[in-house]
N, C-alpha and C positions, 0 to 999 in steps of 0.2 A: 235285927232280926224281925221281919213283918210278922204280924199274927192276923188272924182271920182268912175268909175267904180271898181268893186271888180277886183281882178284879177284871171283869170282862170290858175292854175297851168299846168306847161309843162310837159310831161311825156314821155320820150324817151326810147324805147328799145334800148337794147344792140347793135343791127345793125344799128339802127338810128345813136347812139351816135359814132359807128365806122365809118359809112359813113360821117358825119358832121366833123370830129376829120381830114380824110382823105382829106375833102375839105379844111379845115382850114391850112392843111399843104401843101398844093398843091403850085408848083412854077408856074404853066402853066395857071390855072384857072384865070378869070376875077377877078379883086378884089372886085368887088360889091357883087358876089357870095360868096367869103370869107368871106367879113364883114357880110353878112346874114347869114351864117354859125357860125359863132362868135357870133351874136346876139342869136340866138336859143339854141346856147349851156350854154351861160350865163343865159339866161332866166330861162332854165331848173334847173340849179344850184339855183335858187331862188333870184338872183340880180335883184335889183330895175332897170326899165328904166332909171333912171336918174342916177345911178352908170354905167349902161350899155354904156349909151351914152357919157359918160366923157370917158371911156375906148376905144371906136370905135371912137371917136370925131365926133358925130352926134348928132343932136339935140333929146332931148326926144321924141316930136312928130315923127321923124322918125324912132325911135326905137319902137314905138307903131305900125307903119304901119307894 
């Protein structure tokens, strides 16, 4: 049985996805912005917060924010 709040699915438009991918692939933007873009893309793909946290080396609480 799952606990906690139900997750709201993230639906990205094609344009949003393109912009987030451009941010992720940037070499000049701040690391924090790139990390947030990665989190959003992974969440839109349906990954759990725990898996996302492991991949970006953050706590699940930080990913939830």
